[in-house]
A tleap script that builds the chain and sets N, CA, C and O, in Angstrom:
source leaprc.protein.ff14SB
mol = sequence {
  NMET SER TYR ASP ILE LEU THR ASP MET HIE
  ASP ALA GLU LEU ILE VAL VAL ASP ALA SER
  LYS ALA PRO THR ASN LEU ILE LEU GLN VAL
  ARG THR PRO VAL GLY MET VAL THR THR MET
  THR LEU TRP ASN CYS ASN THR PHE ARG LEU
  VAL ASP PHE ARG LEU GLN ASN VAL ILE SER
  GLN LEU LEU ILE CYS SER GLY THR ASP CYS
  ASP ASP GLU MET ILE THR GLY GLN LEU GLN
  TRP LEU THR SER MET SER ASP ALA ASP SER
  TYR LEU THR GLU SER ARG ILE GLU GLU ILE
  ARG GLU GLU ILE ARG ASN MET LYS TYR SER
  LEU MET VAL ILE ILE PRO SER ALA GLY ALA
  GLU PHE ALA ALA LEU TYR GLU SER MET THR
  ARG GLU LYS CGLN
}
set mol.1.N position { 13.364 -46.460 -20.360 }
set mol.1.CA position { 14.467 -45.844 -21.061 }
set mol.1.C position { 13.930 -45.265 -22.364 }
set mol.1.O position { 13.221 -45.951 -23.100 }
set mol.2.N position { 14.247 -44.058 -22.645 }
set mol.2.CA position { 13.843 -43.450 -23.907 }
set mol.2.C position { 14.980 -43.594 -24.910 }
set mol.2.O position { 15.966 -44.286 -24.656 }
set mol.3.N position { 14.828 -42.930 -26.052 }
set mol.3.CA position { 15.859 -42.957 -27.085 }
set mol.3.C position { 17.189 -42.613 -26.446 }
set mol.3.O position { 17.318 -41.578 -25.793 }
set mol.4.N position { 18.166 -43.461 -26.627 }
set mol.4.CA position { 19.425 -43.305 -25.920 }
set mol.4.C position { 20.554 -43.704 -26.853 }
set mol.4.O position { 20.443 -44.668 -27.610 }
set mol.5.N position { 21.622 -42.962 -26.788 }
set mol.5.CA position { 22.845 -43.315 -27.499 }
set mol.5.C position { 23.848 -43.707 -26.432 }
set mol.5.O position { 24.204 -42.892 -25.581 }
set mol.6.N position { 24.308 -44.953 -26.472 }
set mol.6.CA position { 25.274 -45.407 -25.484 }
set mol.6.C position { 26.658 -44.936 -25.929 }
set mol.6.O position { 27.354 -45.624 -26.676 }
set mol.7.N position { 27.042 -43.750 -25.455 }
set mol.7.CA position { 28.275 -43.120 -25.921 }
set mol.7.C position { 29.515 -43.917 -25.548 }
set mol.7.O position { 30.534 -43.814 -26.232 }
set mol.8.N position { 29.457 -44.709 -24.482 }
set mol.8.CA position { 30.623 -45.500 -24.116 }
set mol.8.C position { 30.868 -46.655 -25.095 }
set mol.8.O position { 31.866 -47.365 -24.975 }
set mol.9.N position { 29.969 -46.842 -26.055 }
set mol.9.CA position { 30.132 -47.897 -27.049 }
set mol.9.C position { 30.770 -47.385 -28.340 }
set mol.9.O position { 31.075 -48.178 -29.231 }
set mol.10.N position { 30.975 -46.074 -28.454 }
set mol.10.CA position { 31.606 -45.530 -29.660 }
set mol.10.C position { 33.024 -46.089 -29.791 }
set mol.10.O position { 33.811 -46.030 -28.846 }
set mol.11.N position { 33.334 -46.619 -30.939 }
set mol.11.CA position { 34.618 -47.244 -31.271 }
set mol.11.C position { 34.870 -48.555 -30.538 }
set mol.11.O position { 35.973 -49.097 -30.606 }
set mol.12.N position { 33.862 -49.071 -29.839 }
set mol.12.CA position { 33.977 -50.410 -29.265 }
set mol.12.C position { 33.811 -51.427 -30.395 }
set mol.12.O position { 33.381 -51.090 -31.498 }
set mol.13.N position { 34.161 -52.669 -30.096 }
set mol.13.CA position { 34.081 -53.707 -31.111 }
set mol.13.C position { 33.125 -54.805 -30.661 }
set mol.13.O position { 33.257 -55.342 -29.561 }
set mol.14.N position { 32.174 -55.132 -31.509 }
set mol.14.CA position { 31.270 -56.244 -31.264 }
set mol.14.C position { 32.064 -57.525 -31.497 }
set mol.14.O position { 32.508 -57.792 -32.614 }
set mol.15.N position { 32.243 -58.329 -30.423 }
set mol.15.CA position { 33.101 -59.512 -30.544 }
set mol.15.C position { 32.340 -60.836 -30.442 }
set mol.15.O position { 32.827 -61.864 -30.914 }
set mol.16.N position { 31.145 -60.822 -29.827 }
set mol.16.CA position { 30.371 -62.063 -29.676 }
set mol.16.C position { 28.893 -61.766 -29.873 }
set mol.16.O position { 28.369 -60.785 -29.346 }
set mol.17.N position { 28.227 -62.623 -30.636 }
set mol.17.CA position { 26.773 -62.646 -30.724 }
set mol.17.C position { 26.390 -64.099 -30.468 }
set mol.17.O position { 26.673 -64.972 -31.289 }
set mol.18.N position { 25.745 -64.359 -29.326 }
set mol.18.CA position { 25.427 -65.717 -28.910 }
set mol.18.C position { 23.915 -65.879 -28.828 }
set mol.18.O position { 23.258 -65.317 -27.951 }
set mol.19.N position { 23.385 -66.652 -29.754 }
set mol.19.CA position { 21.945 -66.921 -29.772 }
set mol.19.C position { 21.645 -68.327 -29.277 }
set mol.19.O position { 20.525 -68.809 -29.445 }
set mol.20.N position { 22.614 -68.993 -28.673 }
set mol.20.CA position { 22.440 -70.390 -28.303 }
set mol.20.C position { 22.019 -70.621 -26.857 }
set mol.20.O position { 21.679 -71.750 -26.501 }
set mol.21.N position { 22.028 -69.594 -26.012 }
set mol.21.CA position { 21.722 -69.781 -24.591 }
set mol.21.C position { 20.277 -70.173 -24.344 }
set mol.21.O position { 20.008 -71.076 -23.552 }
set mol.22.N position { 19.379 -69.532 -24.985 }
set mol.22.CA position { 17.957 -69.836 -24.858 }
set mol.22.C position { 17.293 -69.399 -26.158 }
set mol.22.O position { 17.813 -68.527 -26.853 }
set mol.23.N position { 16.172 -69.982 -26.490 }
set mol.23.CA position { 15.551 -69.657 -27.777 }
set mol.23.C position { 15.210 -68.178 -27.952 }
set mol.23.O position { 15.205 -67.681 -29.078 }
set mol.24.N position { 14.929 -67.473 -26.869 }
set mol.24.CA position { 14.489 -66.094 -27.035 }
set mol.24.C position { 15.445 -65.066 -26.435 }
set mol.24.O position { 15.131 -63.876 -26.425 }
set mol.25.N position { 16.592 -65.494 -25.940 }
set mol.25.CA position { 17.556 -64.544 -25.384 }
set mol.25.C position { 18.767 -64.448 -26.293 }
set mol.25.O position { 19.152 -65.422 -26.941 }
set mol.26.N position { 19.356 -63.281 -26.334 }
set mol.26.CA position { 20.501 -63.032 -27.194 }
set mol.26.C position { 21.570 -62.355 -26.356 }
set mol.26.O position { 21.281 -61.412 -25.620 }
set mol.27.N position { 22.801 -62.828 -26.464 }
set mol.27.CA position { 23.911 -62.255 -25.706 }
set mol.27.C position { 24.877 -61.602 -26.677 }
set mol.27.O position { 25.310 -62.217 -27.652 }
set mol.28.N position { 25.211 -60.335 -26.395 }
set mol.28.CA position { 26.200 -59.594 -27.169 }
set mol.28.C position { 27.374 -59.269 -26.250 }
set mol.28.O position { 27.174 -58.908 -25.090 }
set mol.29.N position { 28.587 -59.395 -26.760 }
set mol.29.CA position { 29.750 -58.932 -26.019 }
set mol.29.C position { 30.472 -57.897 -26.867 }
set mol.29.O position { 30.672 -58.059 -28.071 }
set mol.30.N position { 30.854 -56.821 -26.177 }
set mol.30.CA position { 31.500 -55.691 -26.827 }
set mol.30.C position { 32.780 -55.369 -26.052 }
set mol.30.O position { 32.773 -55.338 -24.821 }
set mol.31.N position { 33.874 -55.129 -26.774 }
set mol.31.CA position { 35.144 -54.728 -26.141 }
set mol.31.C position { 35.420 -53.271 -26.477 }
set mol.31.O position { 35.474 -52.890 -27.646 }
set mol.32.N position { 35.595 -52.460 -25.439 }
set mol.32.CA position { 35.861 -51.031 -25.625 }
set mol.32.C position { 37.304 -50.830 -26.073 }
set mol.32.O position { 38.117 -51.748 -25.967 }
set mol.33.N position { 37.630 -49.640 -26.571 }
set mol.33.CA position { 39.005 -49.376 -26.993 }
set mol.33.C position { 40.044 -49.553 -25.872 }
set mol.33.O position { 41.217 -49.797 -26.155 }
set mol.34.N position { 39.621 -49.432 -24.598 }
set mol.34.CA position { 40.569 -49.618 -23.484 }
set mol.34.C position { 40.594 -51.068 -22.994 }
set mol.34.O position { 41.274 -51.373 -22.015 }
set mol.35.N position { 39.862 -51.964 -23.664 }
set mol.35.CA position { 39.925 -53.382 -23.356 }
set mol.35.C position { 38.854 -53.910 -22.421 }
set mol.35.O position { 38.843 -55.107 -22.134 }
set mol.36.N position { 37.955 -53.069 -21.937 }
set mol.36.CA position { 36.883 -53.539 -21.059 }
set mol.36.C position { 35.827 -54.268 -21.892 }
set mol.36.O position { 35.434 -53.808 -22.964 }
set mol.37.N position { 35.376 -55.414 -21.377 }
set mol.37.CA position { 34.348 -56.188 -22.068 }
set mol.37.C position { 33.010 -55.978 -21.360 }
set mol.37.O position { 32.911 -56.115 -20.141 }
set mol.38.N position { 31.998 -55.649 -22.136 }
set mol.38.CA position { 30.639 -55.499 -21.634 }
set mol.38.C position { 29.776 -56.578 -22.264 }
set mol.38.O position { 29.796 -56.781 -23.478 }
set mol.39.N position { 29.013 -57.271 -21.416 }
set mol.39.CA position { 28.072 -58.284 -21.882 }
set mol.39.C position { 26.667 -57.725 -21.749 }
set mol.39.O position { 26.264 -57.283 -20.673 }
set mol.40.N position { 25.928 -57.747 -22.840 }
set mol.40.CA position { 24.547 -57.298 -22.854 }
set mol.40.C position { 23.667 -58.500 -23.199 }
set mol.40.O position { 23.856 -59.140 -24.233 }
set mol.41.N position { 22.717 -58.795 -22.336 }
set mol.41.CA position { 21.757 -59.860 -22.602 }
set mol.41.C position { 20.429 -59.219 -22.964 }
set mol.41.O position { 19.868 -58.440 -22.193 }
set mol.42.N position { 19.939 -59.554 -24.138 }
set mol.42.CA position { 18.640 -59.071 -24.599 }
set mol.42.C position { 17.632 -60.178 -24.294 }
set mol.42.O position { 17.641 -61.234 -24.925 }
set mol.43.N position { 16.771 -59.919 -23.322 }
set mol.43.CA position { 15.807 -60.911 -22.851 }
set mol.43.C position { 14.549 -60.874 -23.717 }
set mol.43.O position { 14.064 -59.809 -24.099 }
set mol.44.N position { 14.038 -62.066 -24.013 }
set mol.44.CA position { 12.836 -62.209 -24.839 }
set mol.44.C position { 12.972 -61.441 -26.151 }
set mol.44.O position { 12.128 -60.621 -26.512 }
set mol.45.N position { 14.036 -61.730 -26.831 }
set mol.45.CA position { 14.322 -61.102 -28.123 }
set mol.45.C position { 13.401 -61.715 -29.169 }
set mol.45.O position { 13.490 -62.907 -29.463 }
set mol.46.N position { 12.516 -60.893 -29.728 }
set mol.46.CA position { 11.558 -61.366 -30.743 }
set mol.46.C position { 12.251 -61.704 -32.045 }
set mol.46.O position { 12.016 -62.750 -32.651 }
set mol.47.N position { 13.110 -60.789 -32.458 }
set mol.47.CA position { 13.790 -60.961 -33.730 }
set mol.47.C position { 15.047 -60.103 -33.733 }
set mol.47.O position { 15.113 -59.072 -33.064 }
set mol.48.N position { 16.026 -60.537 -34.483 }
set mol.48.CA position { 17.221 -59.730 -34.674 }
set mol.48.C position { 17.750 -59.976 -36.076 }
set mol.48.O position { 17.440 -60.981 -36.717 }
set mol.49.N position { 18.546 -59.043 -36.524 }
set mol.49.CA position { 19.211 -59.183 -37.817 }
set mol.49.C position { 20.642 -58.711 -37.646 }
set mol.49.O position { 20.906 -57.672 -37.041 }
set mol.50.N position { 21.550 -59.490 -38.186 }
set mol.50.CA position { 22.978 -59.199 -38.136 }
set mol.50.C position { 23.543 -59.465 -39.514 }
set mol.50.O position { 23.411 -60.569 -40.042 }
set mol.51.N position { 24.173 -58.458 -40.099 }
set mol.51.CA position { 24.811 -58.635 -41.405 }
set mol.51.C position { 26.243 -58.125 -41.338 }
set mol.51.O position { 26.570 -57.237 -40.551 }
set mol.52.N position { 27.072 -58.699 -42.166 }
set mol.52.CA position { 28.466 -58.292 -42.337 }
set mol.52.C position { 29.318 -58.470 -41.081 }
set mol.52.O position { 30.261 -57.708 -40.868 }
set mol.53.N position { 29.001 -59.465 -40.244 }
set mol.53.CA position { 29.834 -59.770 -39.079 }
set mol.53.C position { 31.124 -60.391 -39.591 }
set mol.53.O position { 31.105 -61.365 -40.343 }
set mol.54.N position { 32.242 -59.814 -39.175 }
set mol.54.CA position { 33.537 -60.302 -39.655 }
set mol.54.C position { 34.579 -60.132 -38.569 }
set mol.54.O position { 34.221 -59.969 -37.403 }
set mol.55.N position { 35.851 -60.164 -38.913 }
set mol.55.CA position { 36.902 -60.103 -37.903 }
set mol.55.C position { 36.960 -58.777 -37.166 }
set mol.55.O position { 37.361 -58.732 -36.003 }
set mol.56.N position { 36.566 -57.698 -37.827 }
set mol.56.CA position { 36.563 -56.387 -37.170 }
set mol.56.C position { 35.174 -55.773 -37.318 }
set mol.56.O position { 34.706 -55.536 -38.432 }
set mol.57.N position { 34.516 -55.517 -36.175 }
set mol.57.CA position { 33.145 -55.010 -36.144 }
set mol.57.C position { 33.095 -53.810 -35.210 }
set mol.57.O position { 32.731 -53.930 -34.040 }
set mol.58.N position { 33.463 -52.663 -35.739 }
set mol.58.CA position { 33.602 -51.452 -34.929 }
set mol.58.C position { 32.285 -50.678 -34.925 }
set mol.58.O position { 31.675 -50.442 -35.968 }
set mol.59.N position { 31.868 -50.294 -33.725 }
set mol.59.CA position { 30.600 -49.594 -33.525 }
set mol.59.C position { 30.810 -48.091 -33.652 }
set mol.59.O position { 31.654 -47.515 -32.965 }
set mol.60.N position { 30.047 -47.466 -34.522 }
set mol.60.CA position { 30.009 -46.011 -34.574 }
set mol.60.C position { 29.010 -45.505 -33.540 }
set mol.60.O position { 29.325 -44.630 -32.732 }
set mol.61.N position { 27.781 -46.075 -33.574 }
set mol.61.CA position { 26.747 -45.719 -32.604 }
set mol.61.C position { 25.978 -46.959 -32.195 }
set mol.61.O position { 25.717 -47.840 -33.015 }
set mol.62.N position { 25.618 -47.023 -30.928 }
set mol.62.CA position { 24.710 -48.035 -30.424 }
set mol.62.C position { 23.514 -47.287 -29.869 }
set mol.62.O position { 23.631 -46.554 -28.886 }
set mol.63.N position { 22.361 -47.473 -30.502 }
set mol.63.CA position { 21.141 -46.755 -30.140 }
set mol.63.C position { 20.149 -47.705 -29.486 }
set mol.63.O position { 19.998 -48.852 -29.907 }
set mol.64.N position { 19.481 -47.218 -28.462 }
set mol.64.CA position { 18.396 -47.971 -27.846 }
set mol.64.C position { 17.176 -47.070 -27.821 }
set mol.64.O position { 17.228 -45.940 -27.334 }
set mol.65.N position { 16.091 -47.581 -28.347 }
set mol.65.CA position { 14.858 -46.819 -28.409 }
set mol.65.C position { 13.774 -47.542 -27.625 }
set mol.65.O position { 13.457 -48.700 -27.896 }
set mol.66.N position { 13.204 -46.828 -26.634 }
set mol.66.CA position { 12.091 -47.345 -25.848 }
set mol.66.C position { 11.414 -46.156 -25.190 }
set mol.66.O position { 12.089 -45.308 -24.606 }
set mol.67.N position { 10.119 -46.079 -25.273 }
set mol.67.CA position { 9.401 -44.952 -24.679 }
set mol.67.C position { 8.912 -43.988 -25.738 }
set mol.67.O position { 8.908 -44.305 -26.927 }
set mol.68.N position { 8.504 -42.818 -25.304 }
set mol.68.CA position { 7.832 -41.872 -26.195 }
set mol.68.C position { 8.767 -40.928 -26.936 }
set mol.68.O position { 8.314 -40.209 -27.827 }
set mol.69.N position { 10.043 -40.903 -26.605 }
set mol.69.CA position { 10.970 -39.978 -27.251 }
set mol.69.C position { 11.565 -40.518 -28.546 }
set mol.69.O position { 12.481 -39.914 -29.103 }
set mol.70.N position { 11.065 -41.626 -29.023 }
set mol.70.CA position { 11.628 -42.271 -30.204 }
set mol.70.C position { 11.027 -41.702 -31.481 }
set mol.70.O position { 9.850 -41.343 -31.527 }
set mol.71.N position { 11.843 -41.627 -32.497 }
set mol.71.CA position { 11.444 -41.106 -33.794 }
set mol.71.C position { 10.730 -42.198 -34.599 }
set mol.71.O position { 11.317 -43.241 -34.889 }
set mol.72.N position { 9.472 -41.959 -34.956 }
set mol.72.CA position { 8.684 -42.958 -35.682 }
set mol.72.C position { 9.319 -43.356 -37.002 }
set mol.72.O position { 9.285 -44.528 -37.377 }
set mol.73.N position { 9.894 -42.405 -37.707 }
set mol.73.CA position { 10.507 -42.704 -39.003 }
set mol.73.C position { 11.714 -43.629 -38.838 }
set mol.73.O position { 11.905 -44.554 -39.628 }
set mol.74.N position { 12.533 -43.374 -37.804 }
set mol.74.CA position { 13.677 -44.238 -37.534 }
set mol.74.C position { 13.210 -45.638 -37.157 }
set mol.74.O position { 13.757 -46.629 -37.643 }
set mol.75.N position { 12.195 -45.723 -36.288 }
set mol.75.CA position { 11.683 -47.025 -35.871 }
set mol.75.C position { 11.148 -47.795 -37.078 }
set mol.75.O position { 11.461 -48.973 -37.249 }
set mol.76.N position { 10.352 -47.145 -37.905 }
set mol.76.CA position { 9.787 -47.802 -39.084 }
set mol.76.C position { 10.882 -48.321 -40.002 }
set mol.76.O position { 10.831 -49.469 -40.446 }
set mol.77.N position { 11.865 -47.489 -40.288 }
set mol.77.CA position { 12.968 -47.902 -41.160 }
set mol.77.C position { 13.736 -49.086 -40.598 }
set mol.77.O position { 14.076 -50.018 -41.327 }
set mol.78.N position { 14.007 -49.046 -39.308 }
set mol.78.CA position { 14.749 -50.141 -38.687 }
set mol.78.C position { 13.923 -51.431 -38.633 }
set mol.78.O position { 14.457 -52.517 -38.858 }
set mol.79.N position { 12.623 -51.316 -38.336 }
set mol.79.CA position { 11.771 -52.503 -38.321 }
set mol.79.C position { 11.681 -53.133 -39.706 }
set mol.79.O position { 11.684 -54.357 -39.836 }
set mol.80.N position { 11.602 -52.298 -40.740 }
set mol.80.CA position { 11.552 -52.831 -42.099 }
set mol.80.C position { 12.864 -53.541 -42.449 }
set mol.80.O position { 12.854 -54.610 -43.059 }
set mol.81.N position { 14.000 -52.935 -42.056 }
set mol.81.CA position { 15.294 -53.571 -42.321 }
set mol.81.C position { 15.418 -54.864 -41.513 }
set mol.81.O position { 15.853 -55.893 -42.032 }
set mol.82.N position { 15.033 -54.797 -40.246 }
set mol.82.CA position { 15.143 -55.929 -39.328 }
set mol.82.C position { 14.365 -57.140 -39.816 }
set mol.82.O position { 14.793 -58.272 -39.593 }
set mol.83.N position { 13.250 -56.933 -40.466 }
set mol.83.CA position { 12.372 -58.030 -40.881 }
set mol.83.C position { 12.421 -58.297 -42.383 }
set mol.83.O position { 11.512 -58.911 -42.942 }
set mol.84.N position { 13.474 -57.838 -43.022 }
set mol.84.CA position { 13.665 -58.126 -44.447 }
set mol.84.C position { 14.942 -58.950 -44.607 }
set mol.84.O position { 15.664 -59.200 -43.641 }
set mol.85.N position { 15.198 -59.354 -45.820 }
set mol.85.CA position { 16.430 -60.071 -46.137 }
set mol.85.C position { 16.995 -59.447 -47.403 }
set mol.85.O position { 16.360 -58.597 -48.026 }
set mol.86.N position { 18.171 -59.869 -47.769 }
set mol.86.CA position { 18.792 -59.274 -48.950 }
set mol.86.C position { 17.953 -59.505 -50.208 }
set mol.86.O position { 18.041 -58.725 -51.157 }
set mol.87.N position { 17.152 -60.554 -50.227 }
set mol.87.CA position { 16.348 -60.859 -51.409 }
set mol.87.C position { 14.841 -60.827 -51.155 }
set mol.87.O position { 14.061 -61.322 -51.968 }
set mol.88.N position { 14.427 -60.236 -50.010 }
set mol.88.CA position { 12.991 -60.186 -49.703 }
set mol.88.C position { 12.669 -58.956 -48.863 }
set mol.88.O position { 13.418 -58.591 -47.957 }
set mol.89.N position { 11.545 -58.325 -49.178 }
set mol.89.CA position { 11.095 -57.176 -48.401 }
set mol.89.C position { 10.608 -57.614 -47.024 }
set mol.89.O position { 10.451 -58.806 -46.759 }
set mol.90.N position { 10.377 -56.650 -46.167 }
set mol.90.CA position { 9.871 -56.899 -44.825 }
set mol.90.C position { 8.546 -57.639 -44.875 }
set mol.90.O position { 7.711 -57.391 -45.744 }
set mol.91.N position { 8.369 -58.547 -43.934 }
set mol.91.CA position { 7.099 -59.268 -43.838 }
set mol.91.C position { 6.072 -58.534 -42.986 }
set mol.91.O position { 4.942 -59.003 -42.853 }
set mol.92.N position { 6.437 -57.393 -42.405 }
set mol.92.CA position { 5.509 -56.640 -41.557 }
set mol.92.C position { 4.548 -55.792 -42.393 }
set mol.92.O position { 4.947 -55.153 -43.366 }
set mol.93.N position { 3.289 -55.802 -41.996 }
set mol.93.CA position { 2.314 -54.921 -42.621 }
set mol.93.C position { 2.415 -53.541 -41.960 }
set mol.93.O position { 3.008 -53.395 -40.891 }
set mol.94.N position { 1.833 -52.542 -42.608 }
set mol.94.CA position { 1.822 -51.188 -42.023 }
set mol.94.C position { 1.167 -51.199 -40.647 }
set mol.94.O position { 1.649 -50.539 -39.726 }
set mol.95.N position { 0.066 -51.947 -40.500 }
set mol.95.CA position { -0.637 -51.982 -39.220 }
set mol.95.C position { 0.208 -52.666 -38.141 }
set mol.95.O position { 0.180 -52.253 -36.982 }
set mol.96.N position { 0.953 -53.698 -38.510 }
set mol.96.CA position { 1.814 -54.367 -37.520 }
set mol.96.C position { 2.976 -53.457 -37.114 }
set mol.96.O position { 3.368 -53.444 -35.947 }
set mol.97.N position { 3.520 -52.707 -38.049 }
set mol.97.CA position { 4.575 -51.743 -37.713 }
set mol.97.C position { 4.044 -50.730 -36.709 }
set mol.97.O position { 4.726 -50.400 -35.739 }
set mol.98.N position { 2.828 -50.235 -36.937 }
set mol.98.CA position { 2.235 -49.272 -35.995 }
set mol.98.C position { 2.032 -49.911 -34.625 }
set mol.98.O position { 2.257 -49.261 -33.605 }
set mol.99.N position { 1.612 -51.168 -34.587 }
set mol.99.CA position { 1.444 -51.873 -33.309 }
set mol.99.C position { 2.778 -51.969 -32.564 }
set mol.99.O position { 2.839 -51.725 -31.359 }
set mol.100.N position { 3.828 -52.322 -33.274 }
set mol.100.CA position { 5.148 -52.440 -32.636 }
set mol.100.C position { 5.635 -51.075 -32.172 }
set mol.100.O position { 6.202 -50.960 -31.085 }
set mol.101.N position { 5.421 -50.033 -32.985 }
set mol.101.CA position { 5.808 -48.685 -32.543 }
set mol.101.C position { 5.083 -48.318 -31.250 }
set mol.101.O position { 5.678 -47.723 -30.352 }
set mol.102.N position { 3.815 -48.669 -31.156 }
set mol.102.CA position { 3.041 -48.394 -29.940 }
set mol.102.C position { 3.600 -49.194 -28.754 }
set mol.102.O position { 3.679 -48.683 -27.638 }
set mol.103.N position { 3.983 -50.443 -29.004 }
set mol.103.CA position { 4.587 -51.264 -27.941 }
set mol.103.C position { 5.923 -50.689 -27.485 }
set mol.103.O position { 6.270 -50.788 -26.308 }
set mol.104.N position { 6.674 -50.090 -28.403 }
set mol.104.CA position { 7.924 -49.419 -28.030 }
set mol.104.C position { 7.605 -48.163 -27.213 }
set mol.104.O position { 8.249 -47.907 -26.196 }
set mol.105.N position { 6.616 -47.383 -27.651 }
set mol.105.CA position { 6.214 -46.184 -26.894 }
set mol.105.C position { 5.773 -46.548 -25.470 }
set mol.105.O position { 6.056 -45.820 -24.519 }
set mol.106.N position { 5.080 -47.677 -25.339 }
set mol.106.CA position { 4.584 -48.126 -24.035 }
set mol.106.C position { 5.630 -48.923 -23.253 }
set mol.106.O position { 5.344 -49.438 -22.172 }
set mol.107.N position { 6.831 -49.019 -23.800 }
set mol.107.CA position { 7.979 -49.672 -23.177 }
set mol.107.C position { 7.790 -51.169 -22.963 }
set mol.107.O position { 8.414 -51.757 -22.079 }
set mol.108.N position { 6.930 -51.787 -23.770 }
set mol.108.CA position { 6.831 -53.244 -23.758 }
set mol.108.C position { 8.050 -53.836 -24.451 }
set mol.108.O position { 8.576 -54.867 -24.033 }
set mol.109.N position { 8.495 -53.168 -25.519 }
set mol.109.CA position { 9.676 -53.592 -26.263 }
set mol.109.C position { 10.657 -52.438 -26.385 }
set mol.109.O position { 10.293 -51.266 -26.281 }
set mol.110.N position { 11.911 -52.806 -26.610 }
set mol.110.CA position { 12.958 -51.852 -26.952 }
set mol.110.C position { 13.556 -52.274 -28.284 }
set mol.110.O position { 13.508 -53.443 -28.665 }
set mol.111.N position { 14.111 -51.311 -28.971 }
set mol.111.CA position { 14.766 -51.548 -30.253 }
set mol.111.C position { 16.220 -51.129 -30.109 }
set mol.111.O position { 16.505 -49.972 -29.804 }
set mol.112.N position { 17.136 -52.057 -30.325 }
set mol.112.CA position { 18.561 -51.744 -30.313 }
set mol.112.C position { 19.064 -51.741 -31.742 }
set mol.112.O position { 18.720 -52.610 -32.543 }
set mol.113.N position { 19.893 -50.738 -32.052 }
set mol.113.CA position { 20.468 -50.619 -33.387 }
set mol.113.C position { 21.953 -50.338 -33.239 }
set mol.113.O position { 22.349 -49.437 -32.499 }
set mol.114.N position { 22.775 -51.108 -33.942 }
set mol.114.CA position { 24.207 -50.833 -34.021 }
set mol.114.C position { 24.502 -50.316 -35.414 }
set mol.114.O position { 24.282 -51.001 -36.413 }
set mol.115.N position { 25.006 -49.089 -35.458 }
set mol.115.CA position { 25.450 -48.472 -36.704 }
set mol.115.C position { 26.968 -48.621 -36.735 }
set mol.115.O position { 27.657 -48.077 -35.873 }
set mol.116.N position { 27.493 -49.344 -37.708 }
set mol.116.CA position { 28.920 -49.654 -37.691 }
set mol.116.C position { 29.796 -48.580 -38.330 }
set mol.116.O position { 29.377 -47.849 -39.227 }
set mol.117.N position { 31.021 -48.518 -37.835 }
set mol.117.CA position { 32.091 -47.834 -38.567 }
set mol.117.C position { 32.680 -48.815 -39.568 }
set mol.117.O position { 33.048 -48.452 -40.686 }
set mol.118.N position { 32.759 -50.074 -39.134 }
set mol.118.CA position { 33.238 -51.165 -39.980 }
set mol.118.C position { 32.594 -52.453 -39.507 }
set mol.118.O position { 32.447 -52.679 -38.306 }
set mol.119.N position { 32.212 -53.295 -40.450 }
set mol.119.CA position { 31.715 -54.608 -40.080 }
set mol.119.C position { 30.228 -54.658 -39.806 }
set mol.119.O position { 29.418 -54.133 -40.570 }
set mol.120.N position { 29.880 -55.305 -38.695 }
set mol.120.CA position { 28.514 -55.733 -38.413 }
set mol.120.C position { 27.522 -54.596 -38.250 }
set mol.120.O position { 27.754 -53.620 -37.536 }
set mol.121.N position { 26.412 -54.764 -38.940 }
set mol.121.CA position { 25.229 -53.919 -38.746 }
set mol.121.C position { 24.211 -54.806 -38.048 }
set mol.121.O position { 24.035 -55.967 -38.418 }
set mol.122.N position { 23.529 -54.253 -37.024 }
set mol.122.CA position { 22.711 -55.081 -36.149 }
set mol.122.C position { 21.475 -54.316 -35.706 }
set mol.122.O position { 21.515 -53.102 -35.505 }
set mol.123.N position { 20.373 -55.048 -35.555 }
set mol.123.CA position { 19.168 -54.501 -34.935 }
set mol.123.C position { 18.442 -55.648 -34.243 }
set mol.123.O position { 18.480 -56.789 -34.704 }
set mol.124.N position { 17.779 -55.332 -33.129 }
set mol.124.CA position { 17.030 -56.341 -32.390 }
set mol.124.C position { 15.838 -55.706 -31.697 }
set mol.124.O position { 15.892 -54.554 -31.266 }
set mol.125.N position { 14.771 -56.469 -31.597 }
set mol.125.CA position { 13.564 -56.075 -30.871 }
set mol.125.C position { 13.452 -57.024 -29.688 }
set mol.125.O position { 13.410 -58.240 -29.871 }
set mol.126.N position { 13.402 -56.474 -28.460 }
set mol.126.CA position { 13.464 -57.311 -27.259 }
set mol.126.C position { 12.689 -56.646 -26.122 }
set mol.126.O position { 12.308 -55.479 -26.217 }
set mol.127.N position { 12.459 -57.405 -25.043 }
set mol.127.CA position { 11.688 -56.893 -23.920 }
set mol.127.C position { 12.534 -56.155 -22.892 }
set mol.127.O position { 12.133 -55.088 -22.425 }
set mol.128.N position { 13.687 -56.691 -22.529 }
set mol.128.CA position { 14.528 -56.015 -21.530 }
set mol.128.C position { 15.993 -56.381 -21.773 }
set mol.128.O position { 16.310 -57.316 -22.509 }
set mol.129.N position { 16.873 -55.611 -21.131 }
set mol.129.CA position { 18.305 -55.827 -21.314 }
set mol.129.C position { 18.995 -55.721 -19.958 }
set mol.129.O position { 18.656 -54.877 -19.129 }
set mol.130.N position { 19.971 -56.602 -19.759 }
set mol.130.CA position { 20.891 -56.441 -18.633 }
set mol.130.C position { 22.264 -56.192 -19.232 }
set mol.130.O position { 22.592 -56.672 -20.317 }
set mol.131.N position { 23.051 -55.430 -18.495 }
set mol.131.CA position { 24.375 -55.028 -18.978 }
set mol.131.C position { 25.370 -55.254 -17.850 }
set mol.131.O position { 25.182 -54.770 -16.734 }
set mol.132.N position { 26.417 -55.985 -18.148 }
set mol.132.CA position { 27.412 -56.337 -17.144 }
set mol.132.C position { 28.810 -56.038 -17.685 }
set mol.132.O position { 29.204 -56.547 -18.734 }
set mol.133.N position { 29.543 -55.215 -16.960 }
set mol.133.CA position { 30.923 -54.899 -17.343 }
set mol.133.C position { 31.866 -55.852 -16.636 }
set mol.133.O position { 31.706 -56.148 -15.451 }
set mol.134.N position { 32.855 -56.329 -17.385 }
set mol.134.CA position { 33.824 -57.273 -16.814 }
set mol.134.C position { 35.205 -56.675 -16.795 }
set mol.134.O position { 36.153 -57.323 -16.350 }
savepdb mol mol.pdb
quit
């Protein structure tokens, strides 16, 4: 999968983030404006960051980057945000960022980014994803 915008997620609401199933898997549940719930499991999730999760978490864009069509500047910015905290800069070195970008280009990892309209901002680095509509 190359750089992709999941258009069916526009105006959907992030309702569940479950990191308790397994140490390296992450489950997200999203409810669309018409009430359909989609469960996304991020397998072998290396790291994720979630800020401002609250009662209403509306998605403006859900981006998935994997393969050669990804923008290096976007990947670098997201990796730096993903591995930083409100009071600490990213722990990644420039060389490690380049290694991860190469792993994304080679489709070893994917990068998911949720850009919010309101509420939760999210990013995750993971190996694969399954998506199930309920």
